[in-house]
C-alpha positions as CSV (number, residue, x, y, z in Angstrom):
1,G,-8.9,-4.1,19.6
2,L,-7.1,-1.2,19.0
3,G,-2.9,-2.7,18.9
4,F,-1.0,-1.2,21.7
5,N,-0.3,-2.1,25.5
6,I,-1.1,1.7,28.0
7,V,0.6,1.9,31.4
8,G,0.5,4.3,33.8
9,G,-2.4,6.2,35.8
10,T,-3.7,8.1,39.2
11,D,-2.2,4.2,40.9
12,Q,0.1,3.3,38.5
13,Q,2.0,6.0,37.9
14,Y,4.6,5.1,35.6
15,I,6.9,8.3,35.7
16,S,7.2,10.2,39.1
17,N,4.5,11.9,40.1
18,D,3.1,12.1,36.3
19,S,-0.1,10.3,36.7
20,S,-0.1,9.9,32.6
21,I,-1.3,7.7,30.1
22,Y,1.5,6.7,27.7
23,V,1.8,3.6,25.0
24,S,4.1,0.7,26.5
25,R,3.8,-1.0,23.4
26,I,2.2,-1.4,19.7
27,K,1.4,-5.2,19.4
28,K,2.8,-6.3,15.4
29,D,0.1,-5.7,12.6
30,G,-2.4,-4.1,15.0
31,A,-4.6,-1.4,13.9
32,A,-2.1,1.3,15.8
33,Y,0.9,-1.1,14.0
34,L,-1.0,-0.8,10.6
35,D,-2.3,3.0,11.0
36,G,1.7,3.9,11.8
37,R,1.2,7.7,13.6
38,L,0.8,6.2,17.2
39,Q,4.5,5.4,18.7
40,E,5.6,3.4,21.8
41,G,5.9,6.1,24.9
42,D,4.3,8.9,23.6
43,K,1.2,10.5,25.9
44,I,-2.5,10.4,25.6
45,L,-4.3,12.9,26.7
46,A,-7.4,12.0,25.4
47,V,-9.6,9.2,23.7
48,N,-12.6,11.1,21.2
49,G,-12.4,14.4,23.3
50,R,-12.6,13.0,26.5
51,D,-9.3,13.5,28.6
52,L,-7.1,10.7,30.3
53,K,-6.0,13.6,32.7
54,D,-6.2,12.0,36.9
55,L,-7.8,8.6,35.6
56,R,-6.5,5.4,37.3
57,H,-5.3,2.7,34.8
58,K,-8.4,0.5,34.4
59,D,-10.6,3.5,34.0
60,A,-8.6,4.2,31.4
61,V,-8.8,0.6,30.2
62,E,-12.1,0.5,29.6
63,L,-12.6,4.3,28.0
64,F,-10.1,2.3,25.2
65,R,-12.5,-0.7,25.2
66,N,-15.6,0.8,24.6
67,A,-14.0,3.6,22.1
68,G,-15.6,1.9,19.2
69,Y,-14.4,1.5,16.1
70,D,-13.2,4.8,14.6
71,V,-11.0,6.1,18.3
72,S,-9.4,9.4,17.4
73,L,-6.7,9.7,19.9
74,K,-5.0,12.9,21.2
75,I,-1.6,12.3,22.5
76,Q,2.2,14.1,23.3
77,R,5.3,12.7,21.0
78,R,7.8,11.5,23.8
79,V,10.3,13.8,24.1
80,Q,14.0,12.9,22.5
81,P,16.9,13.0,24.8
82,Q,19.6,15.3,23.9
83,N,21.9,12.8,23.3
84,G,20.9,10.3,21.6
85,P,17.2,8.8,20.6
86,V,14.7,6.6,23.1
87,G,14.6,3.0,21.2
88,H,16.4,2.3,18.1
89,R,16.1,2.9,14.9
90,D,17.4,0.4,12.2
91,D,15.6,3.1,8.9
92,G,19.0,3.9,9.0
93,E,17.8,7.7,9.0
94,S,19.9,10.2,10.7
95,G,16.7,11.9,12.2
96,G,17.8,15.9,10.4
97,L,15.9,17.3,7.9
98,P,16.7,15.9,4.3
99,L,18.9,17.3,2.1
100,V,17.1,17.6,-1.1
101,A,14.2,19.6,1.1
102,I,17.3,22.1,1.3
103,L,19.1,21.9,-2.0
104,V,15.7,21.9,-4.1
105,P,13.7,25.1,-2.9
106,G,17.5,26.6,-2.7
107,L,17.5,25.2,-6.8
108,A,13.6,26.2,-7.5
109,L,14.8,29.6,-6.2
110,A,18.4,30.6,-8.3
111,A,16.2,28.9,-11.6
112,A,13.1,31.6,-10.6
113,A,16.2,34.5,-10.7
114,V,18.2,33.2,-13.9
115,W,15.3,33.6,-15.8
116,I,13.8,37.3,-14.8
117,L,16.9,38.5,-14.5
118,L,17.3,37.2,-18.7
119,R,14.1,37.7,-19.2
120,Y,15.3,42.0,-18.2
121,R,17.7,41.9,-19.9
122,Q,16.2,40.9,-23.3
123,R,14.2,44.2,-22.9
124,M,17.1,46.6,-22.3
């Protein structure tokens, strides 16, 4: 299998007034877990280009079962609430932009500016 469970569908709405298909569980050491991109709570919009809109749960399950070896998923990442993350994070990350992502380009620009200034002064 693909290594994850789904919920939802027109006949089994996971969220009120929303018949979309959602990832309910990623199976440890399954294909989705090993790939690492899919997350619990993600909405699956399409499988191998086939739109999942307005499908019954069992029809969506059948699409996944017949998806083949190379599977392409179009997903919508779950929305994080403003007051904290969904689920738990035990990787120690704050979820923000790492400081190094700001400092390294800034330092590189500053070094380039100093080098240009020094080269300009030498020519004078």
